[in-house]
N, C-alpha and C positions, 0 to 999 in steps of 0.2 A: 841225740835220738832224731831220726829223720821221719817226717810224715810221709814223704815220697820223693827222694832225691832225684829220681829219673824225671819227674815232672817239674823239677825246679823249686819245689816247696820243701823247706827244711825247718823243722821245729827248733827254736832257739829259746833259751832261758826258761824252759818249762813247757809243759804240755799246752798245746793250743796256740802258742806264739809262733809266727812264721816269719821266715826270711826268704824272699824270692827275689831273683834278679829283677823281675818286673811282674807282679801279679796281675797287671792290667785291670786295675780298678777304674770304674767310671767315677765322675764327680759325686755320685750318690753311693759309692762303695759297692755297687753291683759289679759282677765280673763281665769284662768285655770279651769279644771274640778273640780266641787265641790264648786266653789266660791259662797258665799251667795249673791253676787251681780248679778247673772244670773237671768234674768226674774224678777228682784226685783225693777225696776225703776218705774217711774210715767209717763205714756203716756201723761198725760195732761201737764207735765213740758217740753216736747220736744218743742223747739221753732219752729215757722212757717218757711216754706221753702221760705223765701222772695227772695232768689237768684235763685229760681227754679232749684235746683241742679240736678233734674232728668229730666228737660226739658219737663215736661208734661203740662205746662201752669198753674198749680195750685200752687199759692204762699201762700195759706192759710193753706194747709195741713201741718202736722208735718214734720220736716226735715226727708226725707226718707233714708238718708245714714249716715253711721258712719264716723269717721275721715279718714278711709281708702277709703271712697267712696263706700263701700259695703252696702247692704241693712240693715237699722237700726232696723227694726222690724222683728226679727227671733225667731221662737219657738225653745227653747232648750228642747227636749223631755226628757232629763236626769235630768232636774231641775224643781222643782215645781214653779208655777206662784204665786209669793208672793207679787208682786208689784201692782200698781194701773193701771188697763187696761183703765180707763176712758170710755167715750162714744164710742170710736172706738173699744174697746174690744181687746182680745188677737190677736196676740202675744204681750207680754209686753216687752218693751225696757229694756235692761240691764243697770245697773249703771256703768258708765264709758264711755270712748271715743270710745271703740270698742265693737262690738257685739261678744259674745262668739262663738268660733268655726269657724269664718270666717277668711280667710287668703288672703291677696292681691295677 
């Protein structure tokens, strides 16, 4: 099953595990410029915000923040949208724990 083979990210050994020629991770595991995982995720796979992390009262929306607590859905203008926008539409989530270009 492939997450997005045209972007170079292919799911291996179960959902969520990826094999990319070079995902271009930084030493802190954020995505570097040119990573095939930028805007290549699946918006429908983002779990619901059951803990209401953004405190807006909506626990059914997709989790709106990344592991650093920064906005999860960011448009990287330098990267093509190769992932699945789902019914919510772009921006498309990045593959990984951190959104590209955001620094805490």
